[in-house]
C-alpha positions, 0 to 999 in steps of 0.5 A: 629070833635071828642067828648069831653071825659075823660080818666082814667090815673093812677087812675085819670080822666083827661080831654082828650080834642077832641077825635081824638087829645087827646094826641097831646101835643105841645112841649113848656117846655119839661122834659129833664133829662141827655140827656133823655126825659120823654114821656107819654106812653098810652096803651089801653086794652080790658077786655075779660070778659066784655060786649062790651057795658060796659064802662070799656070794653076798658080802657087806662093806662098811664106811664111816661117813661124816655128814650133816644128817643120815640122809646125806650119809646114805646118799653119799655112801650109795653114790660110792657103792653104786659107782664101784658096782658099775665100774667092777661089773661083777659086784651088784649093789643090793641094799644099804643101811645107815646107823649113827656111830656110837663111840662107846660101843663101836670102838672096834671100828678104828680100822674102818675107812672114814670119809667126809660127805662129798669126798670121792674116796678111791676104792683103795681108800675104802677097801672094797 
């Protein structure tokens, strides 16, 4: 059983629940917009300049992506995350995950950036 922890998501701390299942969201009331779904994309970065024991050495960022399917949402999120990582140089892309956005459970994500597949959001729009 994993430990309880919190994640930083779009400059807001959210209760992540049990570590090994923090992003498992049940499909109850899903966000659907014109045959497209909204997905919660989470990417993990590692700061090359910080000591591995520093709590900010590895950090997550979250974006809500509107796309036709989870594959496209992941593809677009990874594109933006790797573009940011390459541009900054100090933040290495580690991995990402994607979950269907659950409107009943994920109401506290209202401040999380929302983008559409194909829109090249700026770093300021994303908030990383």
